[in-house]
ZARO-589061 format. One record per residue: x, y, z of N, C-alpha, C in turn; residue in three letters. Coordinates in steps of 0.02 Angstrom, whole numbers, padded with zeros to 5 digits, always signed. Atoms other than C-alpha are relative to their C-alpha. Example, Ala and Ser with C-alpha at 12.3 -4.5 7.8 and 13.67 -1.06 7.14 Angstrom:
+00045-00059+00000+00615-00225+00390+00045+00060+00000ALA/-00042-00059-00003+00684-00053+00357-00039+00055+00037SER/
***
This chain:
+00011+00003-00073+02428+05372-03526+00051+00041+00044MET/-00047-00034-00043+02493+05494-03415-00018-00001+00070ILE/+00019+00003-00071+02500+05514-03218+00053+00054+00029SER/-00030-00062-00038+02535+05656-03109-00030+00027+00052TYR/+00047-00016-00080+02508+05739-02937-00030+00057-00016PRO/+00046-00062+00000+02383+05872-02907-00009+00016+00071VAL/+00014-00011-00070+02353+05969-02737-00063+00029+00002THR/+00051-00037-00001+02175+06015-02714-00036+00000+00069VAL/+00009-00015-00074+02112+06095-02555+00053-00028+00048GLY/-00051+00012-00044+02269+06063-02484+00027-00075+00022GLY/-00002+00084+00016+02256+05872-02512+00043-00018-00060ILE/-00055+00019+00065+02398+05783-02622-00052-00044-00021ALA/+00016+00077+00039+02329+05660-02748+00021-00018-00082THR/-00028-00002+00066+02368+05590-02903-00057-00012-00072ARG/+00039-00003+00062+02291+05597-03088+00025-00048-00050ILE/-00010+00011+00049+02284+05482-03208-00042-00009-00068VAL/+00044-00025+00035+02235+05527-03359+00023-00035-00091GLU/-00008+00033+00089+02211+05466-03572-00045+00039-00039HIS/+00046-00032+00058+02138+05544-03719-00012+00063-00002GLY/+00012-00063-00009+02075+05702-03771-00053+00013-00039HIS/+00069-00010+00023+01928+05788-03822-00057+00047+00030GLY/+00043-00060-00035+01776+05895-03791-00049-00034+00063ASP/+00033+00035-00056+01697+05773-03669+00042-00034+00035THR/-00038+00034-00056+01782+05718-03504-00030-00043+00050THR/+00021+00051-00062+01747+05568-03389+00037+00010+00045ALA/-00020+00006-00072+01782+05582-03219-00001-00075+00030LEU/+00018+00063-00041+01820+05406-03134+00020-00006+00069PHE/-00013+00007-00075+01817+05369-02950+00004-00072+00015VAL/+00011+00077-00017+01878+05201-02888-00036-00011+00076HIS/+00027+00028-00061+01816+05102-02746+00033+00009+00084GLY/-00048-00015-00059+01869+05090-02563+00053-00052+00001VAL/-00058+00043+00002+02037+05008-02546+00028-00014-00064GLY/-00028+00007+00058+02082+05026-02719+00035+00065-00016ALA/-00045-00059+00020+02157+05175-02832-00016+00003-00073ARG/+00012-00022+00069+02158+05264-02996+00003-00045-00055ALA/-00042+00031+00089+02257+05151-03116-00038-00087+00012ASP/+00048+00061+00015+02116+05007-03081-00067+00023-00056ARG/+00031-00011+00066+02031+05100-03223+00021+00014-00064TRP/-00035+00010+00056+02163+05087-03337-00031-00034-00063ASP/+00012+00037+00054+02097+04962-03455-00054+00033-00046ALA/+00034-00024+00010+01942+05075-03462+00017+00065-00037THR/-00039-00075+00036+02041+05235-03493+00011-00015-00075LEU/-00037+00003+00056+02129+05150-03640-00052-00027-00045ARG/+00055+00016+00051+01957+05090-03725-00059+00059-00022ARG/+00030-00050+00013+01884+05265-03726+00007+00015-00066LEU/-00015-00027+00092+01843+05333-03906+00018+00064+00005PRO/-00041-00063+00016+01926+05465-03991-00064+00065+00033ASP/+00045-00073-00023+01846+05649-03923-00014-00008+00067GLY/+00034+00022-00061+01839+05562-03745+00076+00017+00045VAL/-00035+00002-00050+01944+05631-03604+00012-00029+00052ARG/+00014+00037-00055+01971+05510-03469+00042+00025+00062GLY/-00045-00018-00050+02030+05565-03296-00019-00033+00060ILE/-00001+00054-00062+02051+05442-03141+00044+00029+00063ALA/-00037-00024-00075+02099+05504-02954+00014-00046+00047MET/-00017+00053-00042+02161+05420-02809-00040+00051+00055ASP/+00052-00023-00054+02037+05462-02663+00064+00009+00066LEU/-00040+00002-00054+02125+05505-02489-00007-00064+00038PRO/-00015+00061-00006+02204+05375-02413+00000-00069-00031GLY/-00010+00059+00053+02218+05266-02572+00057+00019-00046HIS/-00050-00009+00058+02354+05235-02709+00058+00051+00018GLY/-00030-00049-00021+02459+05388-02688-00007+00062+00015PHE/+00029-00048-00041+02357+05506-02628+00031+00017+00066ALA/-00018-00008-00075+02385+05600-02444-00032-00072+00035ALA/+00029+00069-00064+02354+05460-02297+00011+00035+00058LYS/-00008-00015-00072+02354+05462-02108-00060+00009+00037GLY/+00047-00022-00047+02249+05501-01961-00014+00076-00006PRO/+00032-00077-00018+02246+05696-01997-00049+00019-00056GLY/+00037-00015+00034+02130+05685-02134-00080-00034+00012LEU/+00057+00040-00019+01940+05640-02120-00016-00021-00072GLU/+00005+00036+00061+01870+05505-02233-00086-00013+00001TYR/+00083+00010+00005+01683+05512-02281-00018+00011-00069SER/+00029-00009+00058+01585+05518-02426-00018+00083-00027VAL/+00018-00076+00011+01533+05718-02413+00064+00025-00011PRO/-00048-00018+00000+01709+05743-02392+00042-00003-00069VAL/-00024+00013+00059+01768+05658-02537-00028+00026-00071PHE/+00048-00041+00045+01619+05725-02651+00043+00074-00006SER/-00035-00072+00000+01693+05902-02613+00050-00009-00029ARG/-00083+00014+00024+01865+05840-02665-00004-00003-00076LEU/+00025+00010+00040+01788+05792-02813-00011+00073-00047VAL/+00016-00053+00008+01700+05944-02852+00064+00057-00011ALA/-00049-00033+00016+01856+06051-02815+00058-00016-00058ASP/-00035+00025+00044+01959+05941-02923-00032+00025-00081LEU/+00011-00009+00069+01859+05980-03083+00005+00083+00010ILE/-00027-00073+00000+01876+06165-03034+00068+00019-00022ALA/-00076-00013+00016+02061+06150-03021+00011-00004-00076GLU/-00028+00005+00075+02072+06080-03191-00040+00027-00043LEU/+00038-00056+00037+01952+06211-03259-00044-00045-00053GLU/+00045+00045+00040+01823+06082-03334-00064+00021+00022ILE/+00061-00014-00001+01660+06138-03362-00056-00045+00028ASP/+00035+00064-00036+01569+05974-03326+00025-00068-00020HIS/-00013+00078+00015+01595+05788-03335-00055-00055-00005VAL/+00030+00075-00018+01529+05614-03353+00037-00023+00055VAL/-00037+00030-00072+01548+05546-03167-00010-00078-00008GLY/+00012+00074-00003+01578+05370-03163+00051-00028+00049VAL/-00033+00010-00059+01608+05288-03002-00031-00083+00012GLY/+00009+00065-00017+01621+05103-02929-00011+00006+00082THR/-00001+00018-00058+01569+05049-02771-00013+00064+00050SER/+00000-00067-00038+01619+05193-02633+00011+00062-00059LEU/-00005-00072+00041+01665+05302-02787-00074+00022-00027GLY/+00070-00021+00034+01480+05270-02855-00036+00041+00047ALA/+00033-00043-00044+01427+05340-02689+00022+00070-00010HIS/-00034-00060-00001+01540+05490-02697-00031+00037-00073VAL/+00004-00042+00043+01511+05539-02880-00089+00021+00015ILE/+00083-00030-00002+01297+05522-02843+00000+00064+00056ALA/-00010-00049-00044+01351+05632-02696+00009+00083-00032THR/-00007-00050+00038+01426+05757-02809-00040+00027-00044ALA/+00044-00015+00033+01307+05753-02926-00062+00037+00030ALA/+00066-00023-00040+01166+05789-02798+00034+00079+00036VAL/-00027-00056-00005+01267+05938-02736+00028+00061-00051GLU/+00000-00044+00062+01320+06004-02907-00010-00028-00056HIS/+00047+00034+00055+01192+05956-03039+00028+00019-00061PRO/-00028-00028+00050+01270+06078-03150+00071-00026-00038GLU/-00071+00048+00021+01440+05978-03168-00003-00063-00018LEU/+00005+00086+00002+01361+05809-03190-00055-00011-00039PHE/+00054+00027+00034+01248+05792-03329-00028-00076-00012PRO/+00025+00081+00010+01264+05600-03347+00061-00025+00048THR/-00018+00038-00051+01315+05488-03211+00006-00063-00021VAL/+00018+00081+00014+01361+05294-03220+00030-00024+00049VAL/-00002+00023-00072+01364+05208-03050+00004-00091-00025LEU/-00035+00071+00007+01452+05021-03046-00010-00024+00063VAL/-00007+00038-00068+01404+04906-02903-00006+00066+00061GLY/-00023-00055-00042+01370+05063-02808-00040-00012+00083ALA/+00026+00014-00067+01351+05078-02621-00036+00084-00005THR/+00031-00061-00020+01254+05236-02545-00077+00027-00043GLY/+00039-00038+00034+01111+05249-02662-00067-00027+00049LEU/+00052+00032-00063+01007+05130-02523+00040-00020+00062VAL/-00034+00018-00042+01064+05084-02357+00033-00062-00016PRO/-00039+00059+00003+01191+04932-02355-00038-00053+00058LEU/+00022+00054-00053+01125+04866-02183+00080-00025+00031GLY/-00057-00002-00045+01243+04825-02044+00032-00084-00029GLU/-00033+00061+00039+01288+04636-02129+00078+00007-00042GLU/-00032-00008+00057+01349+04713-02279+00066+00052+00013VAL/-00040-00049-00011+01432+04866-02207+00065-00031+00057ARG/-00056+00043-00043+01540+04748-02064+00056-00055-00031ASN/-00029+00054+00046+01592+04618-02197+00053+00055-00045ARG/-00045-00053+00039+01672+04780-02301+00057+00026+00068ILE/-00050-00021-00040+01751+04846-02150+00035-00043+00026ALA/-00027+00035-00018+01810+04705-02086+00071-00018-00042ASP/-00054+00014+00066+01917+04665-02269+00025+00049+00000ARG/-00020-00060+00005+01963+04847-02254+00064-00006+00047LEU/-00059+00014-00046+02075+04822-02103+00049-00047+00011THR/-00045+00050+00010+02167+04660-02148+00039+00018-00058ASP/-00039-00025+00041+02310+04727-02246+00063-00059+00002THR/-00053+00050+00009+02413+04554-02223-00014-00018-00069THR/-00020+00021+00084+02469+04464-02386-00084-00045-00008THR/+00059+00037+00001+02328+04343-02346-00045+00022-00011GLU/+00064-00041+00000+02189+04462-02311+00007+00044-00061GLY/+00001-00044+00054+02243+04563-02458-00022-00050-00069ILE/-00011+00058+00031+02252+04396-02557-00089-00010-00012THR/+00067+00028-00022+02069+04341-02498-00051+00049-00038GLU/+00038-00065+00026+02005+04531-02547-00008-00013-00061LYS/-00007+00003+00068+02064+04528-02720-00046-00053-00032LEU/+00035+00067+00024+01989+04347-02738-00077+00019-00005ARG/+00068-00011-00016+01814+04408-02678-00018+00068-00040TRP/+00009-00051+00044+01827+04554-02792-00012-00022-00063LEU/+00013+00035+00072+01824+04458-02960-00027-00070+00000VAL/+00031+00046-00014+01738+04321-03000+00050-00068-00027LEU/-00047+00066+00025+01887+04208-03096+00081+00027+00051GLU/-00046-00022-00040+02023+04198-02973+00073-00003-00035GLY/-00059-00004+00053+02163+04174-03122+00015+00085-00010ASP/-00012-00078-00005+02152+04371-03116+00036+00021+00038LEU/-00045-00026-00050+02233+04392-02964+00068-00036-00001VAL/-00074+00015+00023+02415+04373-03009+00039+00020+00071THR/-00066+00004-00058+02566+04360-02892+00033+00088-00006ASP/-00032-00058+00021+02616+04533-02958-00050+00060+00034ASP/+00052-00051-00029+02445+04628-02919-00011-00019+00075TRP/-00001+00013-00081+02453+04543-02732+00039+00051+00038ILE/-00056-00030-00019+02618+04614-02714+00017+00068+00018GLU/+00007-00088-00004+02576+04791-02772-00053+00016+00034GLU/+00053-00020-00044+02426+04796-02673+00009-00006+00076GLU/-00027+00007-00061+02517+04739-02515+00049+00063+00008CYS/-00066-00073-00024+02660+04881-02528-00043+00059-00013ARG/+00034-00064-00001+02522+05019-02574-00045+00010+00056ILE/+00058-00024-00079+02395+04987-02434+00038-00030+00069ASN/-00046+00004-00053+02545+04950-02312+00042+00071+00006ASN/-00045-00050+00024+02626+05110-02370-00020+00056+00072SER/+00014-00017-00066+02641+05247-02237-00059+00054+00011ALA/+00065-00017-00007+02478+05304-02171-00071-00038-00027GLY/+00041+00037+00028+02385+05186-02268-00036-00034+00048ALA/+00040+00034-00047+02334+05066-02124-00043+00041+00056VAL/+00038-00038-00058+02280+05215-02003-00055+00031-00039GLU/+00055-00050+00034+02173+05293-02151-00059-00075-00019SER/+00047+00060-00011+02077+05107-02183-00023-00024+00068PHE/+00037+00001-00082+02051+05100-01988-00051+00042-00005ALA/+00065-00054-00024+01952+05260-01998-00045-00016-00069LEU/+00046+00017+00067+01867+05206-02182-00031-00063+00032LEU/+00035+00067-00031+01818+05033-02087-00058+00040+00058ALA/+00046-00025-00060+01751+05140-01938-00063+00034-00039ASP/+00062-00048+00036+01643+05259-02059-00052-00062-00037TYR/+00037+00043+00037+01587+05101-02156-00068-00029+00061PHE/+00027+00039-00046+01535+05005-01994-00054+00040+00036ALA/+00045-00023-00044+01445+05153-01904-00042+00069-00030ARG/+00027-00075+00016+01405+05308-02022-00007+00004-00070ARG/+00027+00002+00064+01391+05274-02203-00068-00014-00016ILE/+00068+00028+00026+01225+05219-02223-00045+00073+00032ASP/+00025-00083-00012+01182+05406-02138+00013+00048-00064GLY/-00012-00028+00054+01253+05464-02302-00039-00020-00071ASP/+00029+00009+00048+01139+05380-02418-00035+00061-00054VAL/+00027-00061+00045+01088+05502-02571-00051-00024-00052VAL/+00056+00014+00047+00964+05403-02672-00059+00032-00013GLY/+00059-00046+00005+00812+05497-02648+00014+00062-00028ALA/-00015-00069+00032+00891+05666-02673+00044-00010-00072ARG/-00022-00002+00068+00978+05601-02823-00051-00001-00053LEU/+00063+00002+00042+00810+05552-02907-00040+00062+00003ARG/+00039-00077+00006+00747+05729-02869+00051+00039-00049ARG/-00031-00030+00044+00890+05787-02953-00003-00032-00079VAL/+00018+00021+00065+00858+05684-03103-00067+00035-00029MET/+00062-00029+00007+00682+05749-03098+00006+00065-00027GLU/+00001-00064+00005+00720+05912-03093+00063+00040-00034GLU/-00054-00020+00044+00889+05946-03188+00010-00048-00063HIS/-00006+00051+00043+00876+05795-03306+00050-00024+00009GLY/-00056+00038+00002+01023+05718-03248-00023-00070-00006THR/+00002+00082+00018+01059+05543-03327+00031-00051+00031VAL/-00047+00052-00050+01102+05400-03218-00012-00071-00046VAL/+00002+00080+00028+01158+05219-03274+00027-00035+00043SER/+00000+00063-00050+01157+05065-03160+00048-00045-00030LEU/-00042+00060+00044+01291+04940-03203+00011-00036+00052LEU/+00004+00063-00065+01309+04777-03091+00030-00063-00026TRP/-00027+00063+00018+01421+04632-03107-00063-00057+00025GLY/+00052+00047+00003+01295+04492-03106+00014-00038+00057GLU/-00015+00050-00062+01388+04384-02977+00041+00032+00063ASP/-00021-00053-00069+01422+04544-02853+00012-00037+00062ASP/+00006+00031-00059+01470+04465-02683+00010+00054+00049ARG/-00017-00054-00032+01532+04629-02624-00062+00045+00014SER/+00057-00036-00002+01378+04737-02651-00049-00038-00031VAL/+00049+00058+00044+01246+04595-02708-00044+00045-00038PRO/+00040-00043+00044+01145+04638-02846-00066+00007+00023VAL/+00062-00025-00040+00986+04649-02732-00005+00068+00004GLU/-00014-00084-00019+01073+04822-02684-00011+00027-00053VAL/+00000-00038+00080+01064+04850-02879-00078+00019+00003GLY/+00080+00002+00017+00884+04805-02891-00033+00053+00050GLU/+00036-00043-00066+00835+04906-02729+00026+00087-00036ALA/-00025-00070+00030+00935+05056-02802-00032+00024-00072SER/+00033-00005+00056+00866+05051-02967-00070+00025+00002ALA/+00068-00024-00020+00698+05063-02889-00015+00068+00026LYS/+00007-00054-00039+00732+05204-02773+00015+00057-00049GLU/-00009-00039+00086+00788+05298-02940-00045+00002-00053LEU/+00060-00007+00031+00619+05279-03005-00002-00035-00045GLY/+00005+00059+00053+00629+05106-03084+00036+00011-00055ASP/-00063+00007+00060+00795+05146-03195-00013-00058-00024ILE/-00024+00059+00016+00852+05005-03289+00067-00020+00042PRO/-00060+00013-00024+00993+04903-03195+00018-00067-00060LEU/-00023+00045+00056+01110+04824-03323+00055-00030+00042VAL/-00045+00058-00024+01187+04664-03268+00058-00031-00041ARG/-00052+00027+00033+01348+04615-03333+00014-00068+00027ILE/+00013+00087-00017+01359+04428-03347+00088-00012+00005THR/-00074+00024+00001+01530+04343-03289+00031+00047+00041HIS/-00058-00054-00032+01600+04478-03181-00048-00005+00087ALA/+00015-00007-00058+01577+04515-02985-00015+00071+00010ALA/-00012-00074+00005+01624+04683-02922+00032+00039-00036HIS/-00039-00049+00015+01731+04732-03025+00000-00002-00092ALA/+00001+00016+00072+01667+04711-03207+00029+00044-00043PRO/-00058-00045+00029+01785+04852-03269+00049-00038-00024TYR/-00053+00025+00002+01918+04739-03235-00022-00083-00046LEU/+00019+00079+00025+01827+04555-03269-00008+00008-00071GLU/+00039-00018+00072+01732+04614-03439+00032+00060-00025GLN/-00017-00074+00025+01828+04756-03505-00017+00029-00057PRO/+00034-00027+00069+01758+04775-03680-00063+00009+00013ASP/+00074-00030-00016+01583+04755-03620-00010+00040+00055THR/+00014-00064-00043+01600+04877-03494+00015+00066-00047PHE/-00030-00055+00056+01690+04988-03616-00057+00017-00053ALA/+00051-00010+00057+01537+04980-03735-00043+00032+00044ALA/+00055-00025-00029+01409+05007-03614+00007+00068+00025LEU/-00008-00072-00008+01496+05153-03558-00006+00053-00054LEU/+00007-00044+00063+01515+05225-03728-00052+00020-00002VAL/+00077-00010-00010+01332+05198-03728-00028+00073+00033GLU/+00011-00050-00049+01307+05300-03584+00038+00059-00020ALA/-00041-00046+00014+01421+05426-03656-00032+00062-00059LEU/+00033-00021+00024+01311+05462-03792-00061+00055+00009ARG/
***
């Protein structure tokens, strides 16, 4: 596993990378998270697969602060620019939550780059609705120790996964210079605009016209983006299968890493 900085379109970010091979999988995290949330998945990739995870602006070790624009269309352009910067012809796009929305949008805009996408607990395929949007926005703006602890315990089904070290790391990163301002702008985007960037119908057309393969994975006990959203998303994409991961909430790649990795490997074939 290696980690290194890269600047794309004038925006500094961080890459976490593992493995080598002719197949590249690009991982995009959810809102309030960062690239290393994918560590367990990266370590479980089979031989012949290069895994790359990135920090979105405002997150992790990427550029932060009020001078940047925080939206799915902007993030999706950054993803496409990163693929070009790394001189990769095409990737398997893997995204969770907001990251799934970003990957889906990038696949719509650049279908030649994304023959396969894997979307986990996805936003952005169907409207979230006001209640879900506001709940996510409220959690984003609370970067106190108590607020972050509650957010992490909401993310996963088993509270034992939320260790003191994880809470401490999350507090330090999500209160670093520019982070609070970034999350405030992201919260405003969720509350007011994100449902205007829904791409489910467009992705279905790309699937039909370009043969893009889409897999939908969902934690059966997801409380952040409920499985009912997954069911509606599967229908929007042409009644494709919705794979439910048992004993998992919004982060099945952390909660059930072996099961998640096996499902991902199946999608890579």
